[in-house]
C-alpha positions, -999 to +999 in steps of 0.1 A: -025-185+051-013-186+087-035-181+118-024-144+123-038-135+088-070-154+094-075-137+128-069-102+112-094-109+084-120-122+109-115-094+134-114-066+108-135-077+078-138-041+065-100-037+063-073-049+039-039-060+054-011-044+034+026-049+035+047-021+020+081-030+003+102+001+001+126+009-027+153+035-030+157+037+008+123+051+016+120+055+054+086+050+069+072+050+104+059+014+098+054-010+069+023-030+078-011-015+076-048-023+080-066+000+056-103+005+049-115-015+019-135+016+008-103+035+000-094+043-036-057+036-045-053+074-046-065+077-010-041+048+000-012+066-017-020+098+002-022+078+035+011+061+028+027+094+018+020+108+053+039+078+067+071+085+047+096+102+070+120+117+045+100+127+014+105+161-003+077+180-018+095+177-052+094+139-050+066+117-061+056+082-049+044+055-072+027+022-061+034-011-078+019-045-074+043-070-090+056-051-120+023-032-126+018+004-117-016+009-100-041+035-111-052+060-084-088+056-094-091+019-087-110+007-056-087-009-030-111-038-023-110-048-060-072-045-061-069-065-029-092-093-041-074-097-074-038-094-061-037-108-025-011-134-016-019-155+015-044-129+025-020-100+022-016-073-004+021-066-011+027-030-025+061-016-036+066+021-032+091+039-054+103+075-050+110+097-080+121+133-084+095+149-105+115+181-113+145+165-128 
């Protein structure tokens, strides 16, 4: 873990540092986030959805960590503690058209 990550975790102990990897050309206003540990994964998905620039109402976003889809009911802190790499949580966002 480099000094930037240590500094973030010390300065914001109630936050999770997240890096979003976009798939299928998702355009976002930014890709690095400090999110409250108290969020559920559903709240995180809603938060990230508001940052996507070009998302239609007929499209859904799905979150993956590695090759696993993440349930919206899980607590972000638990997901972070079980899946962090060098102090960061890497999430992949995938866009799918839900109406065919």
